[in-house]
C-alpha angles and dihedrals in degrees: 000000000000128000117274113260113212122200138176113218116196099205148339092291090057089048091054089046089055088055089053090049090051090052089064092062101033123091138179111299096032120133121208120190114199120201126184143111123278107291095017093123106263094135092040090055090048091050090056089047092050093049091050092047089050099232130170122259136014114305104227134159109289092206097128099032094041094214136031126190119210115192119214117259091211137000113328138065127312123232127244110194116194133183108203095180094103096040113114098205147303094317092060091044090052090050089063088065092215089161089074093063100029096093097054100036143052105246118209118188121192115204089010102131112121093016115048102043087096091068093078140004089227123054145150115237115205120185119190121194114186116205112219123198131168097320090311122118102231094184134250136284111217131189122193123191130175115216124195138022093299089072098044107118095010109128098216093172092059094042094051096044093054 
């Protein structure tokens, strides 16, 4: 397990930029679990990630379809974007058959904490807390932590600050 990297993101653009920074360290087979309240920026981060990976199609919230697959436009991994909010448990997660695409894609799961950790021994946990003032977006506090041998020796702080 790596140290937790804590970041303050000023706005949605900075959140998308964090997704792009993550794309530089992610590779096929990586699992990213995003946690945060509604409107925190989970999909915005995934959109930045998808643009940086160079995947096909618009990255949009998969809330109603549960999972979207985005093939790569060039060399590199595809993106599987999952919204686990509506999943009722492990049986429904297994029915998505995410294991079949895990090895060749980066898999990002919104609302996956407490459910999707079983998909891989190694994962990146990203928690987004959005501060809300009187109708003013006061930014987001983000923590990123690598779990498992895949993240041993990866300097997430340096990668995400660049």
